[in-house]
C-alpha positions as CSV (number, residue, x, y, z in Angstrom):
1,M,2.8,7.0,6.6
2,I,6.5,7.3,5.7
3,I,8.5,9.9,7.5
4,A,12.1,10.7,6.5
5,V,14.4,12.2,9.1
6,A,17.1,14.2,7.3
7,S,19.6,17.1,7.7
8,G,21.7,19.2,5.5
9,K,24.9,18.1,7.2
10,G,26.2,15.3,9.4
11,G,26.3,15.5,13.2
12,T,23.1,17.5,13.8
13,G,21.3,14.7,15.6
14,K,19.3,13.2,12.8
15,T,19.8,9.6,14.0
16,T,19.0,10.7,17.6
17,V,15.6,12.1,16.5
18,A,14.8,9.1,14.2
19,V,15.6,6.6,17.0
20,N,13.8,8.4,19.8
21,L,10.8,8.9,17.5
22,A,10.7,5.1,16.7
23,I,11.0,4.2,20.4
24,S,8.2,6.6,21.4
25,I,5.6,5.3,18.9
26,N,7.0,1.8,19.4
27,S,5.5,0.2,16.3
28,G,6.2,0.0,12.6
29,Q,9.6,0.1,11.0
30,L,12.8,2.1,11.3
31,L,15.0,1.9,8.2
32,D,18.5,3.3,8.4
33,C,19.2,4.4,4.8
34,D,22.6,6.0,5.7
35,V,24.2,2.9,4.3
36,E,27.8,4.3,4.2
37,E,27.8,4.7,8.0
38,P,24.6,3.2,9.6
39,N,24.5,3.8,13.3
40,A,20.8,3.4,14.5
41,H,21.6,-0.2,15.5
42,L,24.3,1.0,17.9
43,L,21.7,2.9,19.9
44,L,19.0,0.2,19.7
45,N,20.9,-3.1,20.0
46,P,18.4,-5.0,18.0
47,V,17.9,-8.8,18.0
48,E,19.2,-9.4,14.5
49,N,17.6,-12.3,12.8
50,K,18.4,-12.1,9.1
51,L,21.2,-10.9,6.7
52,K,20.5,-10.4,3.0
53,P,23.3,-9.7,0.5
54,V,22.6,-7.1,-2.2
55,Y,23.9,-7.4,-5.8
56,T,24.0,-5.2,-8.9
57,S,24.6,-6.5,-12.4
58,I,27.8,-5.6,-14.2
59,P,28.9,-6.5,-17.8
60,F,31.2,-9.4,-18.5
61,I,32.9,-9.5,-21.9
62,K,33.2,-12.9,-23.7
63,Q,36.5,-12.1,-25.4
64,E,36.2,-15.0,-27.8
65,L,33.1,-13.5,-29.3
66,C,34.0,-9.8,-29.1
67,N,35.1,-8.2,-32.4
68,N,36.4,-5.1,-30.6
69,C,33.9,-2.8,-32.4
70,G,33.7,-0.4,-29.5
71,K,30.0,0.2,-29.7
72,C,29.5,-0.7,-26.1
73,A,32.1,1.8,-24.9
74,V,30.7,4.6,-27.1
75,F,27.2,3.9,-25.7
76,C,28.2,3.9,-22.0
77,Q,27.7,7.4,-20.7
78,Y,29.4,6.5,-17.4
79,H,32.7,5.4,-19.0
80,A,32.5,1.9,-17.4
81,L,33.7,0.4,-20.6
82,F,36.9,1.2,-22.4
83,D,37.7,0.0,-25.9
84,G,41.4,-0.9,-25.8
85,L,43.7,-2.1,-28.6
86,D,42.9,-5.8,-28.3
87,R,40.0,-6.0,-25.8
88,V,37.2,-4.1,-24.0
89,L,37.9,-3.3,-20.4
90,V,35.2,-3.1,-17.7
91,F,35.4,-0.7,-14.7
92,S,32.8,-2.2,-12.4
93,E,32.9,0.7,-10.0
94,M,31.6,3.1,-12.7
95,C,28.8,0.8,-13.9
96,H,25.2,1.8,-13.3
97,S,23.8,-1.6,-14.3
98,C,21.6,-0.1,-17.1
99,G,22.2,-3.1,-19.4
100,G,22.5,-0.8,-22.5
101,C,25.9,-2.3,-23.5
102,I,24.2,-5.7,-23.9
103,L,21.6,-4.2,-26.2
104,V,24.1,-2.6,-28.5
105,C,26.4,-5.5,-28.8
106,T,25.9,-7.2,-32.2
107,K,27.9,-10.3,-31.3
108,D,26.2,-11.3,-28.1
109,A,29.6,-11.0,-26.5
110,I,28.4,-9.3,-23.3
111,I,26.5,-11.0,-20.4
112,E,25.6,-9.8,-16.9
113,K,27.3,-11.0,-13.8
114,K,26.3,-10.4,-10.2
115,H,28.4,-8.0,-8.2
116,K,27.9,-7.7,-4.4
117,I,27.7,-4.2,-3.1
118,G,26.5,-4.7,0.5
119,T,24.1,-6.3,2.9
120,I,20.7,-5.6,4.4
121,N,20.4,-6.4,8.1
122,F,17.1,-7.2,9.7
123,G,16.4,-6.9,13.4
124,K,13.7,-6.4,16.0
125,V,13.5,-3.9,18.9
126,K,10.4,-4.6,21.0
127,D,7.4,-4.0,18.7
128,F,9.2,-2.5,15.7
129,E,11.5,-3.7,13.0
130,L,15.0,-2.2,12.4
131,I,16.3,-2.6,8.9
132,Y,19.6,-1.1,7.8
133,G,21.9,-1.4,4.9
134,K,25.7,-1.6,5.1
135,L,27.7,-0.8,2.0
136,D,30.7,-3.0,1.4
137,I,34.1,-1.3,1.8
138,G,35.3,0.2,-1.5
139,Q,31.9,0.4,-3.2
140,P,31.4,3.9,-4.5
141,M,27.6,4.0,-5.1
142,P,25.2,3.8,-2.2
143,V,22.0,4.5,-4.1
144,P,21.4,0.9,-5.4
145,L,21.7,-0.4,-1.8
146,I,19.4,2.4,-0.5
147,R,16.9,1.4,-3.1
148,A,17.1,-2.2,-1.9
149,V,16.6,-1.2,1.7
150,K,13.5,0.9,0.8
151,K,12.0,-2.2,-0.9
152,Q,11.5,-3.6,2.6
153,I,9.0,-0.8,3.5
154,N,5.7,-2.1,4.7
155,T,3.2,0.7,3.7
156,S,0.6,-0.6,6.1
157,K,2.8,0.4,9.0
158,N,4.3,3.6,10.4
159,V,7.7,3.9,8.7
160,I,10.7,6.1,9.7
161,L,13.6,6.5,7.4
162,D,17.0,7.7,8.7
163,S,18.4,9.6,5.7
164,P,22.0,10.1,4.8
165,P,23.2,13.7,5.5
166,G,23.5,16.4,2.8
167,T,21.5,16.9,-0.4
168,S,23.3,14.3,-2.7
169,C,21.8,11.5,-4.7
170,S,21.7,9.3,-1.5
171,F,19.4,11.9,0.2
172,V,17.2,12.2,-2.8
173,E,16.8,8.5,-3.2
174,T,15.9,8.2,0.5
175,V,13.2,10.9,0.7
176,K,11.7,10.1,-2.7
177,G,8.1,8.9,-2.2
178,C,8.0,9.9,1.5
179,S,4.9,11.3,3.1
180,F,6.8,13.9,5.1
181,C,10.4,15.0,5.7
182,L,11.5,16.0,9.2
183,L,14.6,18.2,9.0
184,V,16.9,18.3,12.0
185,V,19.0,21.5,12.3
186,E,21.2,23.3,14.8
187,P,20.5,27.0,15.3
188,T,23.9,28.1,13.9
189,P,24.9,29.9,10.6
190,F,26.2,26.5,9.2
191,G,22.9,24.9,10.2
192,L,20.9,27.6,8.5
193,H,23.0,27.4,5.3
194,D,22.5,23.7,5.0
195,L,18.8,23.9,5.9
196,K,18.2,26.3,3.0
197,L,19.8,23.8,0.6
198,T,17.8,20.9,1.8
199,I,14.5,22.8,1.7
200,Q,15.2,23.8,-1.9
201,V,15.5,20.1,-2.9
202,L,12.4,19.1,-1.0
203,N,10.4,21.9,-2.5
204,K,11.3,20.8,-6.0
205,M,10.3,17.3,-5.0
206,K,7.0,18.6,-3.5
207,I,7.5,16.8,-0.2
208,P,6.0,18.5,2.9
209,L,8.4,19.3,5.7
210,G,8.9,20.5,9.2
211,V,11.9,21.3,11.4
212,V,13.3,20.0,14.7
213,I,15.8,22.3,16.4
214,N,18.4,20.3,18.1
215,R,20.9,21.7,20.7
216,A,18.5,24.7,21.1
217,G,20.1,27.4,23.1
218,I,23.4,27.6,21.2
219,G,24.1,29.8,18.2
220,D,21.7,32.5,17.3
221,L,18.1,33.1,16.3
222,K,18.5,33.2,12.5
223,V,17.1,29.7,11.9
224,Y,14.0,30.7,13.9
225,D,13.6,33.9,11.9
226,Y,14.1,32.0,8.6
227,C,11.5,29.4,9.5
228,K,9.0,32.1,10.6
229,N,9.5,34.1,7.4
230,Q,9.2,31.0,5.2
231,R,6.2,29.7,7.2
232,I,8.1,26.5,7.9
233,P,6.8,24.8,11.1
234,I,9.2,24.2,14.0
235,L,7.7,21.0,15.4
236,L,10.1,20.3,18.3
237,E,13.0,21.8,20.2
238,I,15.6,19.6,21.9
239,P,17.8,21.7,24.3
240,Y,21.5,21.7,24.5
241,N,21.5,19.5,27.6
242,R,24.4,17.7,29.4
243,K,22.3,14.7,30.4
244,I,21.1,14.1,26.8
245,A,24.7,14.2,25.6
246,E,25.9,11.9,28.4
247,L,23.2,9.3,27.5
248,Y,24.1,9.5,23.8
249,S,27.8,9.0,24.6
250,R,26.8,5.8,26.3
251,G,24.7,4.6,23.4
252,I,21.4,5.2,25.1
253,P,18.5,7.0,23.4
254,F,17.6,9.8,25.9
255,S,13.8,9.2,25.8
256,V,14.5,5.8,27.5
257,K,15.9,7.5,30.6
258,M,13.8,10.7,30.3
259,P,10.2,9.4,29.8
260,S,8.7,12.9,29.4
261,W,10.4,13.0,26.0
262,K,8.4,10.0,24.8
263,K,5.2,12.1,25.1
264,K,6.9,14.9,23.2
265,F,8.0,12.6,20.4
266,R,4.5,11.0,20.3
267,L,3.0,14.5,20.0
268,L,5.6,15.2,17.2
269,H,4.4,12.1,15.3
270,H,0.8,13.3,15.8
271,K,1.5,16.7,14.4
272,I,3.1,15.1,11.3
273,E,0.1,12.8,10.9
274,E,-2.3,15.8,11.0
275,T,-0.2,17.6,8.4
276,V,-0.1,14.6,6.0
277,T,-3.8,13.9,6.3
278,K,-5.0,17.5,5.8
């Protein structure tokens, strides 16, 4: 079973929920797919045992063979190629590695070269694996790295994905193919607004979902009313609690020091399992 933990905005406690859920079931894999700012490892302090670079392919122009016909630049829908007066220029940051420019070149003047975009870090925490991607500084496209991280999924295990915030391409790539999406939301007007957007995307993707209310007790009851009216299950509430905040500020998952929460997270996992297997 693959569970994605997501939220419509950053700072709602998505990583907190993902990490505490992983600690509580204590087996399987936790994949941090928020490759632009991974932080699950800061809470878990894994024993890291492997580092794998990730590359994409970008075009390289053999100027001595190029006749400057411009067919490659016309073909490229991402404007990664520009047909100048005397040469074709390549803008690697805009390339989506589709390889189409190579196919349309009649002079075999284009080849592919490897372009490093980031790394995948592998670690271990007790009985589960922690795998996270880290996008290199200056790289504009996280999706290829997220895709590479997800290739490490072992479908025979319980898998938890810590998704990037929002509803952009990074979120869609992370939740694609998941068994269930757990949405972490604060009970505030902003939280409700972003929850609605995320649910719209998940409904289009036909991914079952449930909600965790974090910092329960602040804000208002509109999130609760919305979930009730839309028949969206609220699977867990985490209170606005000073001790939980203090532990987080020290980089400690709160279920480690508050063992009763491990039972609650195990029950949460059980509820999701029942929903998926219905």
